C-alpha positions in Angstrom: 147.2 101.9 134.1 143.9 100.2 133.5 142.2 103.4 133.2 144.7 104.3 130.6 144.5 100.8 128.7 140.6 100.9 128.8 140.5 104.8 127.5 142.4 104.0 124.5 140.8 103.2 120.8 141.6 99.9 119.8 141.0 97.9 117.0 138.0 96.1 118.2 136.5 99.5 118.9 136.7 100.3 115.1 135.3 97.0 114.4 132.0 97.4 116.5 131.5 101.0 115.1 131.9 99.5 111.3 129.5 96.8 112.4 126.8 98.8 114.4 126.4 102.0 112.5 125.1 100.6 109.3 122.5 98.5 111.8 121.8 101.7 113.4 121.2 103.7 110.2 119.1 100.9 108.7 116.8 101.1 112.1 116.4 104.5 112.4 115.3 104.6 108.4 113.0 102.1 109.3 111.4 103.6 112.2 111.1 106.8 110.6 109.6 105.5 107.5 112.6 106.5 105.4 112.5 103.0 104.0 109.5 100.5 103.5 108.1 99.4 106.9 108.8 95.8 107.7 105.2 95.7 108.6 101.6 96.7 107.7 100.7 100.3 107.8 98.3 102.9 106.9 97.7 105.9 104.6 99.0 108.1 107.6 102.8 106.6 107.4 103.0 106.9 103.5 105.0 109.8 102.4 102.9 112.0 100.1 105.3 111.0 97.2 104.5 107.4 97.7 100.7 108.5 97.5 101.5 110.6 94.3 103.0 107.8 92.6 100.3 105.3 93.6 97.9 107.9 92.1 99.8 108.5 88.9 99.8 104.8 88.2 96.4 104.7 88.9 96.5 102.0 91.7 94.3 104.7 93.9 92.2 107.3 92.7 92.7 110.9 93.9 91.3 111.4 97.4 91.2 107.7 97.8 92.8 106.5 101.2 94.9 103.6 101.6 93.4 101.5 104.6 96.4 99.1 104.8 99.7 98.7 103.1 102.8 96.8 102.8 105.9 96.6 100.7 108.2 93.9 100.4 110.7 96.1 98.7 113.8 97.2 100.6 114.5 100.5 99.4 111.4 102.2 97.9 107.6 101.5 98.3 107.8 102.3 94.3 109.2 98.7 93.7 106.4 96.7 95.4 103.3 97.3 97.5 100.1 95.5 98.3 96.8 97.0 100.0 93.5 98.1 99.7 91.7 101.2 100.0 88.0 101.8 100.6 86.8 100.5 97.5 89.8 98.3 95.9 92.4 95.8 96.3 95.9 96.2 94.9 99.1 94.9 94.4 101.9 95.9 92.2 105.8 95.3 91.6 108.5 96.0 88.9 109.5 93.1 86.8 112.8 93.0 85.3 111.6 92.2 81.9 108.0 93.8 81.8 108.7 96.9 84.0 106.0 98.1 86.3 103.2 95.6 87.1 99.8 96.2 88.7 96.7 94.3 89.5 93.6 96.0 90.9 90.0 94.5 91.7 87.2 96.3 93.1 85.7 94.5 96.3 82.5 94.1 93.9 84.9 91.9 91.8 86.0 89.6 94.2 84.2 86.4 94.5 86.6 85.0 96.9 89.9 85.2 98.7 92.6 82.6 100.2 94.6 83.2 102.9 97.9 80.9 103.5 99.2 82.6 107.0 102.9 82.9 107.5 104.3 80.4 109.9 106.7 82.8 111.5 107.3 86.6 111.5 110.3 86.4 109.2 107.5 84.7 106.1 104.8 86.7 104.8 101.2 85.6 104.6 99.4 85.1 101.4 96.5 86.2 99.9 94.6 85.1 97.0 92.3 87.4 95.6 89.7 85.7 93.1 87.9 87.6 90.8 84.4 86.7 89.5 86.0 85.9 86.2 88.1 83.5 87.8 91.3 85.4 87.1 93.1 85.6 90.7 96.4 87.6 91.8 98.2 87.4 95.2 99.2 89.7 98.1 102.2 89.2 100.1 101.5 90.5 103.6 104.2 90.8 106.7 103.5 88.6 109.7 105.0 91.0 112.0 102.9 92.0 115.0 100.0 89.7 113.9 99.0 92.6 111.5 98.6 90.1 108.9 95.9 88.8 110.5 94.0 92.3 110.9 94.8 92.8 107.4 92.7 89.8 106.2 90.1 90.6 108.6 89.6 93.8 107.5 90.0 92.8 103.8 87.5 90.0 104.4 84.6 92.5 106.1 84.9 94.3 103.0 84.1 91.6 100.1 80.3 92.0 99.2 79.1 88.1 99.2 76.6 87.7 96.4 73.2 86.4 97.5 
């Protein structure tokens, strides 16, 4: 009787499936780069369509490689992104009123950066890019696995300090 009782499908099994399947699908999509990663990635982890999108929007130049990239968007890298290439830093997002917005600065245009590290892995590190003309914009970088620190270290090493 115990075998028969434990072999039948009960309401608790249905509830477990209803709750777990979406989480499994979301985890699979995240791990296979079908949705934006929850951590910093590089060029090799971006889809060709994302690279083409960045080129069409003039965020990166043809042939330019994205060295570090993070998107805070939930479903598409086309909605939000922060990163840098060999020659420039970029941030883009979709504003509800203004549409697609972007900020780009070459390393030569940057006079300083300010970093506010996240308190935990659920928060984002903010990097403020300050241009020589005193205009600025912000990057939002995931703190998961400490990759925000590697992002900032690599970014700082590329900025040319005036002599």
